[in-house]
Backbone as a ProteinNet text record, in pm:
[ID]
protein_1_A
[PRIMARY]
MKYCINCGKEMKDDGKFCPNCGQDQTAAVNNDSEQSSIADNQTVQQTVALGKNYWKYFLGKLAWPTAETSDEPLAFGYISVGLYAVLQGFLITLLVSHGLNMVDALLNFFDFDDSSMQSMPNMGSMFQGVSFSFFLRTFIIFLLMAAVTIGVLFGIEKITLKTTPDFHQTVLQVGNFLNVINLILLVFSLGLFIQLFSVTISILVLLMASIFFQLALILVINYNARNANCKIAPFYIILLFFVVNALASGILFTMVVA
[TERTIARY]
-4433	-4345.5	-4424	-4363.1	-4428.1	-4331.8	-4379.8	-4301.3	-4287.2	-4174.3	-4146.3	-4248.3	-4295.8	-4394.7	-4332.6	-4199.6	-4132.4	-4078.7	-4002.5	-3938.4	-3998.4	-4083	-4149.5	-4067.7	-3949.2	-3865.3	-3922.5	-3896.6	-3942.2	-3864	-3931.9	-3865.7	-3941.2	-3882.7	-3943.1	-4069.6	-4162.1	-4289.9	-4273.4	-4172.5	-4153.9	-4051.9	-4005.3	-3906.3	-3966.5	-3898.5	-3946.8	-3881.6	-3765.3	-3694.9	-3658.6	-3670.8	-3640	-3488.9	-3441.3	-3297.6	-3240.6	-3328.6	-3282.4	-3272	-3380.5	-3380.6	-3382.1	-3404.3	-3403.4	-3532.4	-3638.3	-3766.5	-3826.1	-3870.1	-3938.2	-4076.8	-4103	-4229.8	-4343.3	-4310.7	-4414.1	-4461.4	-4385.6	-4421.4	-4521.5	-4622.1	-4722.8	-4663.1	-4687.9	-4639	-4745.2	-4720.8	-4821.8	-4779.5	-4862.3	-4840.7	-4906.7	-5014.3	-5081.4	-5159.9	-5211.2	-5278.5	-5414.9	-5468.3	-5602.8	-5602.5	-5491.7	-5486.6	-5594.8	-5657.5	-5764.6	-5708.2	-5797.7	-5755.2	-5710.6	-5765.7	-5725.2	-5581.1	-5542.4	-5405.2	-5306	-5352.7	-5264.4	-5249.6	-5333.2	-5329.3	-5200.7	-5128.9	-4998.9	-5011.5	-5118	-5137.2	-5155.5	-5233.3	-5254.5	-5123.5	-5047.3	-4919.6	-4823.3	-4819.8	-4731.8	-4774.2	-4906	-4956	-4919.5	-4935.2	-4899.2	-4749.8	-4669.6	-4524.6	-4484.2	-4550.2	-4519.8	-4557.4	-4671.6	-4713.5	-4614.5	-4565.9	-4467.7	-4337.7	-4297.1	-4173.6	-4187.6	-4307.5	-4329.6	-4326.3	-4378.2	-4376.8	-4233.4	-4145.7	-4004.9	-3941	-3974.1	-3923	-3973.1	-4102	-4162	-4090.3	-4066.5	-3998.3	-3854.5	-3788.9	-3650.6	-3637	-3732.3	-3725.6	-3771.1	-3846.3	-3878.3	-3750.5	-3660.8	-3536	-3434.3	-3434.8	-3331.4	-3389.9	-3461	-3527.3	-3431.6	-3308.4	-3213.6	-3126.6	-3157	-3077	-3088.5	-2990	-2986.8	-3113	-3166.2	-3292.3	-3277	-3155.2	-3135.4	-3186.5	-3189.3	-3231.4	-3379.4	-3449.7	-3590	-3679	-3787.2	-3882.5	-3938.8	-3943.6	-3988.9	-4135.7	-4211.9	-4354.3	-4376.8	-4279.6	-4295.8	-4313.4	-4246.7	-4261.5	-4403.8	-4463.8	-4602	-4699.8	-4671	-4757.6	-4755.1	-4635.8	-4623.4	-4693.6	-4680.7	-4749	-4900.1	-4946.8	-5089.5	-5143.4	-5068.1	-5109.5	-5115.1	-5020.6	-5019	-5148.2	-5189.6	-5313.3	-5435.7	-5436.7	-5549.5	-5563.2	-5451.9	-5455.7	-5489.3	-5439.2	-5474.5	-5624.2	-5676.4	-5819.5	-5903.5	-5858.5	-5932	-5934.3	-5819.6	-5812.4	-5896.3	-5891.5	-5971.9	-6120.7	-6158	-6298.5	-6345.4	-6261.6	-6295.6	-6307.9	-6216.4	-6219.8	-6347.1	-6384.5	-6506.5	-6629.5	-6631.7	-6744.4	-6757.7	-6645.5	-6647.7	-6691.7	-6647.6	-6687.3	-6836.1	-6896.8	-7040.8	-7117.7	-7063.1	-7126.9	-7125.7	-7014.7	-7005.1	-7106.9	-7121.7	-7220	-7360.7	-7388.6	-7520.8	-7548.7	-7446.2	-7463.1	-7490.9	-7423.1	-7445.7	-7588.4	-7637.2	-7774.1	-7874.9	-7850.7	-7941.2	-7930	-7807.9	-7786.6	-7861.6	-7854.7	-7922.4	-8070.3	-8112.9	-8255.1	-8317.5	-8263.3	-8319.3	-8460.3	-8548.1	-8684.5	-8688.5	-8803.7	-8816.1	-8785.6	-8827.4	-8803.4	-8655.4	-8581.1	-8436.7	-8369.6	-8415.7	-8354.3	-8377.5	-8490.2	-8519.5	-8417.5	-8361	-8261.9	-8122.2	-8108	-7979.1	-7967.7	-7843.3	-7826.1	-7871.7	-7916.4	-7960.1	-7837.2	-7820.3	-7701.6	-7697.6	-7816.3	-7819	-7772.8	-7824.1	-7785.5	-7638.8	-7588.1	-7447.1	-7358.3	-7400.6	-7320.7	-7318.7	-7434	-7439.4	-7354	-7337.2	-7255.4	-7107.8	-7065	-6926.1	-6912.6	-6915	-6909.2	-6801	-6825.1	-6722.7	-6696.4	-6800.7	-6782.5	-6692.1	-6711.1	-6625.1	-6481.7	-6467.2	-6333.4	-6265.3	-6339.7	-6282.3	-6234.3	-6313.4	-6275	-6148.6	-6144.3	-6026.7	-5903.2	-5921.1	-5809.9	-5754.4	-5842.1	-5798.5	-5723.2	-5772.2	-5704.4	-5562.4	-5547.2	-5414.6	-5324.9	-5381.3	-5302.8	-5252.8	-5339.4	-5299.1	-5194	-5213.1	-5116.5	-4979.3	-4979.4	-4853.1	-4788.3	-4869.5	-4816.5	-4754.2	-4820.8	-4766.8	-4636.7	-4634.8	-4515	-4396.1	-4418.1	-4308.7	-4267	-4364.5	-4331.4	-4246.5	-4280.7	-4200.8	-4061.8	-4054.9	-3926.3	-3836.7	-3893.7	-3815.9	-3771.6	-3861.8	-3827.5	-3717.9	-3726.4	-3624.8	-3489.2	-3489.3	-3362.9	-3306.4	-3394.2	-3349.3	-3281.2	-3329.3	-3274.8	-3145.8	-3143	-3032.3	-2917.1	-2944.5	-2841.2	-2788.6	-2661.4	-2602.8	-2653.8	-2659.4	-2712.2	-2825	-2932.4	-3047.8	-3116.4	-3179.3	-3254.1	-3367.8	-3412	-3527.2	-3652.2	-3765.6	-3886.8	-3929.8	-3922.6	-3963.3	-3875	-3745.3	-3653.2	-3681.7	-3722.6	-3758.8	-3881	-3980.2	-4099.1	-4059.6	-3967.8	-3923.5	-3850.6	-3768.6	-3697.5	-3795.7	-3896.4	-3997.7	-4075.6	-4107.5	-4181.6	-4108.7	-3974.9	-3898.2	-3929.8	-3942.1	-3974	-4122.5	-4206.6	-4350.7	-4389.8	-4307.2	-4339.3	-4353.6	-4263.9	-4271.8	-4399	-4427	-4546.4	-4672.4	-4672.9	-4789.9	-4819.1	-4713.6	-4733.2	-4797.5	-4751.2	-4807.9	-4954.7	-4984.8	-5122.9	-5213.4	-5161.8	-5241.7	-5274.7	-5174.7	-5195.8	-5299.4	-5286.7	-5377.7	-5514.9	-5521.3	-5652.3	-5731.8	-5666	-5732.9	-5766.5	-5675.2	-5700.5	-5820.3	-5834.1	-5949.4	-6076.9	-6064.3	-6181	-6240.9	-6154.8	-6203.1	-6209.7	-6193.8	-6204.1	-6098.4	-5980.1	-5867.2	-5798	-5798.6	-5738.8	-5847.8	-5822.1	-5918.9	-5903.4	-6003.3	-5999.1	-5882.5	-5857.2	-5748.6	-5613.5	-5588.6	-5461.8	-5449.6	-5556.8	-5554.2	-5527.5	-5582	-5555.2	-5408	-5351.2	-5207.9	-5123	-5163	-5090.7	-5099.6	-5216.3	-5234.7	-5141.8	-5130	-5039.9	-4893.8	-4860.5	-4724	-4688.2	-4783.7	-4758.6	-4724.9	-4795.3	-4766.8	-4628.4	-4591.2	-4458	-4349.8	-4370.8	-4274.5	-4258.5	-4369.3	-4362.8	-4272.9	-4287.6	-4201.9	-4055.9	-4033.7	-3898.2	-3837.7	-3919.1	-3871.2	-3825.1	-3898.9	-3860.3	-3727.5	-3707.5	-3580.7	-3465.7	-3485.6	-3380.6	-3348.7	-3450.8	-3428.2	-3345.6	-3382.5	-3308.3	-3164.9	-3146.6	-3012.3	-2926.6	-2987.6	-2915.3	-2871.5	-2961	-2927.9	-2830.1	-2842.3	-2751.6	-2608.7	-2593.8	-2460	-2399.9	-2480.3	-2429.3	-2392.1	-2458.6	-2431.5	-2318.4	-2264.5	-2159.2	-2203.2	-2323.9	-2381.2	-2308.1	-2287.5	-2221.6	-2316.1	-2446.4	-2545.6	-2568.9	-2572.5	-2595	-2733.1	-2741.9	-2871.9	-2979.4	-2939.3	-3036.8	-3116.7	-3047.9	-3116.3	-3202.8	-3159.7	-3242.1	-3370.4	-3355.6	-3472.2	-3565.4	-3507.6	-3589.1	-3665.3	-3597.4	-3661.6	-3774.3	-3749	-3851	-3976.9	-3961.6	-4078.3	-4156.6	-4087.9	-4157.8	-4240.6	-4176.7	-4246.9	-4358.5	-4331	-4432.2	-4551.6	-4526.2	-4636.6	-4727.2	-4666.7	-4745.4	-4825	-4757.4	-4824.7	-4935.5	-4908.3	-5008.5	-5126.1	-5096	-5203.7	-5295.9	-5237.4	-5318	-5403.3	-5342.7	-5415.6	-5529.6	-5502	-5603	-5719.9	-5688.1	-5793.3	-5880.9	-5817.9	-5892.1	-5981.6	-5930.7	-6007	-6123.8	-6097	-6199	-6305.6	-6263.2	-6357.8	-6440.4
-2078.9	-1978.8	-1849.6	-1734.5	-1606.4	-1514.8	-1395.8	-1304.3	-1171.4	-1106.6	-978.7	-874.6	-793.5	-691.1	-574	-571.6	-460.6	-498.3	-610.2	-647.4	-771.1	-844.4	-961.1	-1089	-1088.3	-1207.9	-1312.3	-1440.8	-1548.4	-1545.6	-1579.8	-1587.4	-1685.7	-1721.9	-1819.2	-1760.5	-1852.3	-1808.2	-1734.4	-1774.2	-1712.3	-1598.1	-1560.9	-1454.4	-1317.6	-1238.8	-1104.9	-996.9	-1030	-934.5	-1003.5	-930.6	-986.1	-1003.5	-1122.8	-1143.6	-1069.4	-1019.6	-950.7	-799.4	-738.5	-592.9	-546.4	-638.9	-603.2	-543.6	-543.9	-485.5	-560.4	-484.2	-541.3	-587	-716.7	-772.4	-750.3	-711.8	-691	-546.4	-458.6	-316.2	-283.3	-206.5	-163.4	-52.5	-57.2	45.6	154.2	267.8	373.7	494.1	530.6	651.8	771	747.8	851.8	785.8	865.8	812.7	754.3	776.4	730.9	617.7	541.2	426.2	326.3	267.3	171.1	42.5	-35.1	-160.8	-261.5	-252.3	-345.6	-322.7	-195.2	-163.1	-206.9	-213.9	-256.1	-407.2	-478.4	-623.7	-674.3	-758.8	-805.4	-888	-967.6	-1050.5	-964.3	-857	-765.4	-698.7	-654.9	-589.5	-684.2	-808.8	-906	-933.5	-938.5	-962.2	-847.5	-724.6	-606.7	-605.9	-637.3	-639.3	-747.3	-863	-971.6	-932.4	-862.9	-818.3	-720.1	-625.5	-529.1	-598.6	-694.6	-766.4	-852.5	-911.6	-991.7	-904.2	-782.8	-692.2	-659.2	-637.1	-611.7	-734.9	-851.7	-976.8	-994.5	-965.3	-979.5	-892.6	-766.2	-675.7	-719.2	-768.6	-813.7	-933.8	-1027.8	-1147.9	-1121.5	-1015.2	-976.3	-937.6	-871	-826.9	-939.3	-1031	-1135.7	-1263.7	-1343.8	-1463.8	-1569.2	-1571.9	-1676.3	-1632.6	-1518.3	-1470.9	-1567.2	-1562.1	-1649.7	-1632.6	-1745.3	-1741.8	-1782.8	-1800.8	-1853.2	-1758.1	-1626	-1528.9	-1492.4	-1548.8	-1515.7	-1604.4	-1549.7	-1634	-1742.6	-1865	-1977.8	-1965.4	-1889.1	-1871.8	-1803	-1724.9	-1651.3	-1745.2	-1859.9	-1956.5	-2007.8	-2038.9	-2089.1	-1979.7	-1854.4	-1744	-1729.4	-1738.3	-1724.7	-1838.3	-1960.7	-2074.3	-2058.4	-2012.2	-1990.3	-1882.9	-1774.2	-1668.1	-1718.6	-1806	-1863.9	-1941.3	-2021.6	-2099.7	-2008.9	-1904.5	-1810.5	-1738.8	-1687.9	-1611.7	-1700.2	-1823.2	-1916.6	-1944.9	-1969.4	-1995.7	-1876.1	-1756	-1634.1	-1610.3	-1628.5	-1605	-1706.5	-1832.8	-1934.9	-1907.9	-1865.5	-1831.2	-1718.7	-1617	-1507	-1554.1	-1642.4	-1692.6	-1772.4	-1858.5	-1938	-1847.6	-1747.8	-1655.8	-1579.4	-1531.7	-1460.7	-1553.7	-1679	-1774.6	-1799.7	-1812.2	-1833.5	-1709.9	-1592.9	-1470.1	-1462.5	-1508.2	-1507.2	-1603.2	-1722.7	-1819	-1762.5	-1700	-1640.7	-1529.6	-1449.7	-1342.7	-1398.5	-1507.9	-1570.2	-1624	-1684.8	-1737.1	-1624.7	-1513.5	-1399.3	-1337.4	-1336.1	-1277.6	-1354.9	-1487.9	-1569.6	-1590.3	-1538.8	-1536.8	-1676.4	-1767.5	-1902.8	-1898.6	-1983.3	-1987.9	-2070.1	-2074.3	-2141.5	-2289.6	-2354.7	-2498.6	-2528.4	-2440.7	-2460.5	-2437.4	-2335.4	-2303.2	-2411.1	-2485.2	-2590.1	-2703.1	-2723.5	-2829.4	-2784.1	-2652.7	-2597.8	-2591.9	-2592.8	-2571.7	-2431.8	-2416.6	-2287.3	-2199.3	-2099.9	-2015.7	-1935.6	-1891.1	-1812.4	-1891.5	-2014	-2096.7	-2136.2	-2156.6	-2191.1	-2074.8	-1952.5	-1836.3	-1818.9	-1841.8	-1829.3	-1936.4	-2051.3	-2157.2	-2122.6	-2030.3	-1986.3	-1873.3	-1908.2	-1810.8	-1854.6	-1827.3	-1859.1	-2009.1	-2089.7	-2234.9	-2286.8	-2234.3	-2273.5	-2227.5	-2102	-2050.2	-2132.5	-2166.7	-2242	-2378.7	-2443.8	-2575	-2564.5	-2462.6	-2443.2	-2411.2	-2327	-2292	-2414.8	-2500	-2621.5	-2714.4	-2726.3	-2813	-2763.6	-2633.3	-2578.3	-2587.5	-2570.1	-2580.1	-2722.7	-2820.7	-2961.3	-2997.1	-2948.5	-2976.8	-2917.5	-2794.9	-2731.7	-2807.6	-2854.1	-2929.6	-3061	-3129.9	-3255.9	-3230.3	-3124.6	-3093.2	-3063.1	-2980.4	-2947.2	-3069.9	-3153.5	-3277	-3370.6	-3384.4	-3467.7	-3407.8	-3275.4	-3207.2	-3235.9	-3222.2	-3247.3	-3393.4	-3485.4	-3627.1	-3665.5	-3614.1	-3645	-3589.3	-3466	-3407.5	-3483.2	-3530.6	-3605.3	-3734.7	-3795.6	-3923.3	-3904.2	-3802.6	-3788.5	-3701	-3607	-3515.1	-3556.9	-3535	-3568.1	-3473.9	-3346.9	-3248.8	-3174.6	-3153.2	-3085.3	-3001	-2890.4	-2810.2	-2891.7	-2850.3	-2917.7	-2877.7	-2936.6	-2916.2	-2769.7	-2703.7	-2563.6	-2475.1	-2506.4	-2429.6	-2453.1	-2575.1	-2605.5	-2524.8	-2516.5	-2435.8	-2289.7	-2240.3	-2101.2	-2078.1	-2174.1	-2161.2	-2151.1	-2236.9	-2231.1	-2100.1	-2057.5	-1934.3	-1811.8	-1813.7	-1700.6	-1674.2	-1781	-1766.9	-1738.8	-1788.7	-1767.7	-1621.4	-1541.7	-1401.1	-1330.5	-1362.3	-1303.2	-1349.8	-1479.5	-1535.5	-1476.5	-1461.5	-1405.5	-1263.3	-1186.5	-1048.5	-1047.7	-1135.6	-1144.3	-1185.9	-1287.9	-1335.1	-1226.5	-1151.6	-1045.6	-936.2	-894.1	-786.8	-827.4	-948.6	-990.5	-1031.5	-1076.4	-1104.4	-976.1	-873.7	-744.6	-684.1	-702.9	-652.3	-718	-849.2	-920.5	-880	-856.3	-819.6	-686.4	-591	-460.5	-454.8	-571.6	-585.8	-505.5	-496.3	-431.3	-527.5	-657.6	-761.2	-854.1	-916	-1010	-1146.9	-1232.2	-1368.3	-1445.7	-1425.7	-1497.5	-1465.5	-1337.1	-1296.8	-1355.1	-1355.3	-1407.3	-1557.6	-1630	-1773.5	-1798	-1718.1	-1730.8	-1701.2	-1601.8	-1568.7	-1683.5	-1746.3	-1859.4	-1975	-2000.5	-2105.4	-2067.5	-1941.1	-1895.2	-1908	-1880.1	-1891.6	-2035.3	-2131.2	-2273	-2310.9	-2256.9	-2284.4	-2223.7	-2101.1	-2035.3	-2112.1	-2169.2	-2248.3	-2370.1	-2436.7	-2551.8	-2508.2	-2392.9	-2340.5	-2310.1	-2258.3	-2229.8	-2357.1	-2466.2	-2593.6	-2643	-2624.4	-2664	-2584.1	-2453.9	-2369.3	-2407.4	-2442.4	-2483.7	-2612.5	-2710.1	-2836.6	-2813.1	-2735	-2708.5	-2636	-2539.4	-2463.7	-2554.8	-2637.1	-2726.2	-2835.1	-2885	-2989.5	-2937	-2816.4	-2758.5	-2726.9	-2678.3	-2649	-2775.1	-2885.4	-3011.7	-3090.9	-3038.8	-3111.1	-3253.9	-3264.8	-3396.6	-3464.1	-3596.4	-3672.5	-3702.8	-3694	-3715.5	-3583.3	-3587.3	-3465.7	-3408.1	-3276.8	-3214.5	-3248.2	-3270.5	-3302.7	-3427.5	-3530.2	-3655.8	-3641.7	-3558	-3531.4	-3459.4	-3361.3	-3288	-3380.9	-3468	-3562.4	-3656.5	-3707.5	-3796.9	-3724.4	-3599.7	-3521.9	-3506.9	-3470	-3446.2	-3574.6	-3686.2	-3813	-3848.5	-3842.8	-3876.6	-3776.2	-3647.8	-3545.6	-3559.5	-3595.6	-3614.8	-3729	-3837.4	-3950.8	-3912.9	-3848.4	-3810.5	-3708.6	-3608.9	-3506.8	-3565.1	-3659.1	-3723.9	-3803.6	-3875.7	-3953	-3860.5	-3751.3	-3656.3	-3592	-3549.4	-3483.2	-3577.9	-3703.9	-3803.3	-3823.2	-3827.5	-3846.1	-3726.6	-3604.2	-3484.6	-3465.8	-3484.8	-3462.1	-3569.9	-3696	-3806	-3800.6
20283.3	20223	20201.3	20240.9	20218.6	20143	20108.4	20028.5	20101.8	20079.6	20144.4	20099.5	20194.2	20162	20086	20079.7	20012.1	19874.5	19865.9	19739.3	19675	19747.6	19689.6	19689.9	19748	19750.9	19846.5	19815.1	19902.6	20033.4	20141.7	20271.5	20359.8	20471.3	20561.5	20624.2	20656.8	20713	20845.1	20924.4	21055.6	21053.1	20934.7	20924.4	20952.7	21033.8	21067.8	20982.6	20923.4	20838.4	20707	20599.2	20466.8	20452.9	20412.9	20396	20275.3	20188.6	20067.1	20086.6	20139.9	20153.6	20299.2	20393	20534.4	20586.8	20505.2	20546.2	20665	20765.6	20881.5	20838	20849	20802.7	20902	21022.5	21124.9	21130.6	21067.4	21073.2	20965.2	20999.1	20901	20816.1	20688.3	20597.1	20588.4	20657.8	20668.1	20584	20488.3	20410.3	20478.6	20549	20627.1	20738.7	20829.8	20948.8	20918.6	20797.5	20765.6	20663.7	20660.4	20570.3	20607.3	20505.7	20530.7	20588.5	20652.7	20713.8	20608.7	20487.9	20381.7	20342	20332.4	20293.8	20400	20526.5	20634.3	20640.6	20568.1	20572.7	20508.5	20579.3	20531.2	20404.1	20394.2	20275.7	20151.5	20164.2	20052.5	20014.2	20112.3	20085.8	20016.3	20059	19996	19852.1	19829.9	19694.4	19601.7	19650.7	19570.6	19541.1	19643.6	19624.5	19524.7	19534.5	19441.7	19298.4	19284.7	19152.5	19092.1	19173.3	19123.9	19086.1	19166.7	19138.5	19013.3	18994.9	18874.8	18750.4	18759.9	18646	18605.4	18704.4	18675	18609.9	18664.1	18606.9	18463.8	18441.1	18309.5	18206.9	18240	18148.3	18123.8	18230.4	18215.7	18123.8	18134.2	18051.2	17908.2	17886.4	17748.9	17674.4	17747.2	17685.3	17675.4	17774	17776.9	17838.1	17759.8	17814.3	17868.8	17817.9	17860	17976.8	18038.2	18150.9	18268.6	18357.3	18474.5	18558.4	18608.5	18683.6	18829.2	18876.1	19011.3	19119	19090.7	19191.2	19180.4	19083.5	19064.6	19151.3	19208.4	19283.3	19193.2	19242.8	19162.3	19124.2	19202.2	19172.9	19038.8	18993.1	18867.9	18749.4	18752.3	18643.8	18634.3	18748.3	18750.4	18707.1	18744.3	18702	18550.2	18491.3	18345.6	18272.6	18323.9	18262.5	18274	18390.9	18409.4	18316.2	18299	18206.7	18063.2	18028	17893	17867.8	17964.2	17949.5	17945	18028.6	18030.9	17896.7	17844.5	17719.4	17600.5	17600.2	17493.2	17496.3	17615.8	17629.5	17589.3	17626.3	17592.7	17442.4	17376.5	17232.1	17155.8	17196.3	17129	17149.7	17269.9	17295.6	17205.2	17187.6	17097.6	16953.8	16911.1	16773.7	16747.3	16843.2	16826.4	16824.8	16911.8	16915.3	16784.1	16731	16603.6	16490.6	16496.9	16394.5	16394.7	16512.5	16522	16475.3	16506.1	16458.4	16305.5	16246.3	16100.5	16039.1	16099	16049.2	16061.4	16176.2	16198.6	16096.9	16065.1	15967.3	15828.1	15792.9	15662.1	15651.5	15759.6	15757.8	15738	15805.4	15788.9	15649.7	15594.7	15462.7	15354	15361.9	15261.5	15293.8	15410.5	15446.2	15438	15517.5	15522.2	15578.1	15521	15573.4	15701.4	15763.5	15892.2	15883.3	15775.2	15762.1	15751.1	15683.6	15672.5	15806.5	15877.8	16006.3	16109.9	16097	16194.2	16185.5	16066.5	16049.4	16087.9	16113.9	16151.9	16304.4	16358.3	16502	16540	16661.9	16711.9	16734.3	16644.3	16651.6	16781.8	16825.9	16948.5	17068.6	17080.1	17194	17185.7	17063.1	17047.2	17090	17050.9	17089	17240.2	17303.9	17449.6	17516.7	17447.5	17505.2	17507.4	17415.7	17414.2	17514.7	17639	17746.6	17844.7	17970.5	18070.4	18079.4	18065.5	18075.3	17963.1	17842.3	17730.2	17754.5	17799.1	17829.3	17937.7	18042.8	18153.4	18106.9	18023.2	17971.6	17885.6	17799.2	17713.9	17796.9	17897.6	17986.7	18057	18108.4	18179.1	18085.4	17961.3	17864.2	17837.6	17813.2	17786.3	17909	18027	18149	18169.2	18144.4	18156.5	18052.5	17929.8	17823.9	17858.4	17912.3	17951.2	18066.4	18161.9	18275.9	18230.2	18138.7	18085.9	18011	17929.3	17851.3	17941.1	18043.9	18135.5	18215.9	18252.1	18323.6	18239.2	18111.2	18020.3	18002.9	17989.2	17976.3	18096.5	18215	18336.7	18344.5	18310.2	18315.4	18217.4	18094.9	17993.4	18035.9	18088.2	18133.1	18252.7	18338.8	18456.3	18414.9	18308.5	18262.6	18182.7	18096.6	18001.7	18051.2	18141.4	18187.8	18324.8	18346.6	18476	18584.9	18552.9	18646.2	18576.3	18645.9	18587.6	18693.5	18654.8	18753.6	18814.8	18935.3	18992.7	18915.5	18950.1	18872.4	18872.4	18989.3	18998.1	18909.3	18905.7	18822.5	18674.2	18641	18502.7	18460.2	18548.9	18520.3	18498.8	18581.3	18569.4	18437.3	18395.2	18268	18150.8	18152.2	18046.9	18054.7	18177.4	18195.9	18143.2	18146.8	18094.6	17947.8	17869.4	17727.3	17705.4	17794.7	17779	17794.7	17860.7	17877.9	17743.1	17649.2	17515.3	17445	17455.1	17391.7	17453.7	17585.6	17654	17608	17586.5	17540	17401.5	17313.1	17178.2	17185.1	17266.4	17279.7	17337.3	17434.6	17496.4	17394.9	17318	17219.7	17115.9	17063	16957.1	17011.6	17136.1	17197.1	17214	17265.8	17281.3	17145.4	17047.6	16913.5	16848.4	16869	16814.1	16887.4	17018	17099.4	17053.5	17019.3	16973.8	16821.7	16757	16611.4	16536.8	16598.4	16532.6	16436.2	16473.5	16389.1	16339.2	16224.6	16168	16232.5	16209.6	16262.9	16202.1	16073	16005.8	16067.8	16091.7	16152.9	16293.5	16368.3	16505.1	16507.1	16408.7	16399.9	16370.3	16280.5	16250.1	16373.9	16451.4	16574.5	16674.3	16682	16772.5	16733.7	16604.7	16555.8	16581.7	16560.5	16586.2	16733.1	16821.1	16965	17002.2	16940.2	16966.3	16915.9	16799.1	16744	16832.6	16878	16966.3	17097.5	17146.3	17269.1	17249.9	17134.9	17104.9	17091.6	17029.6	17016.3	17153.1	17244.8	17380.1	17449.8	17431.4	17491.8	17435.5	17305.6	17242.9	17302.7	17321	17376.4	17520.8	17597.7	17736.7	17741.5	17659.9	17657.4	17613.5	17509	17457.6	17561.6	17632	17734.7	17848.8	17898.9	18010.8	17969.9	17846.3	17799.4	17788.1	17740.6	17727.6	17864.6	17956.2	18091	18167.2	18135.4	18204.8	18140	18029.5	17955.8	17924.4	17875.5	17847.7	17732.3	17744.4	17638.7	17522.8	17549.4	17444	17371.5	17241.1	17163	17195.4	17214.5	17245.2	17143.4	17016.9	16913.1	16948.9	16999.9	17032.8	17157.7	17250.5	17369	17327.3	17238.8	17188.8	17112.6	17029.4	16952.3	17044.6	17147.3	17243.6	17316.6	17353.6	17423.4	17338.7	17212.2	17127.7	17101.1	17090.2	17069.4	17192.7	17310.7	17435.3	17462.5	17438.9	17465.7	17371.8	17246	17151.5	17196.7	17244.3	17292.5	17417.5	17513.1	17638.7	17613.8	17529.8	17500.7	17423.7	17332.4	17257.3	17347.7	17442.6	17537.3	17623.5	17672.6	17755.3	17676.5	17554	17473.6	17444.3	17417.6	17391.9	17515	17632.2	17755.8	17785.7	17759.8	17791.6	17695	17564.8	17463.7	17468.3	17493.9	17499.3	17624.4
[MASK]
++++++++++++++++++++++++++++++++++++++++++++++++++++++++++++++++++++++++++++++++++++++++++++++++++++++++++++++++++++++++++++++++++++++++++++++++++++++++++++++++++++++++++++++++++++++++++++++++++++++++++++++++++++++++++++++++++++++++++++++++++++++++++++++++++

């Protein structure tokens, strides 16, 4: 599957013209005669077009997260979920780094002697450990947790609802709500990075983001249950989802941490 170099819509790999905008996919988009070879590369053009289209989608879902998603590229849902994991990992990395800096400052303030410091962990080495490797591990954990949650959501809906979106559509539905959460995480991550916000406020934002994520899942289940005219009350479907998801997430977290 490839994307149109003009509008970013999905199209067949062998398609020469976009079914949405009619753009010729074989023609080079030339602004002047001295365009670089990189700009002429079709893959680069498709990536740029996809990025522009995702930005329009992102702004649209900020205003109306529950809007119809049938015309949106399915890849956008995976991008939003990936950004959610990246931003969560980035914010937690910043919080841990700030926490270690605070501990290090307290040790210096109270002027511990060498014998006391020998019994303490090496603050410098700990701070250096909160780097890309720590961020990568945190990102993977959040990505796995999100994947398990969406998988449980899809499975519960498949069992309880007569008609349900396919897995890719389910990811896109969740991603619509994650756009709002991602914006909040981005603002407060950058704010903490430049020391505009305190650690306490950032921790509260991190907790709120998790709560909003759970609320988004409830809204997705309720929306699909009502559209499917399900005989089971959405409340019980939501309750079943949270029980199964708590068990699955607990098992995953135990496996990852252990």
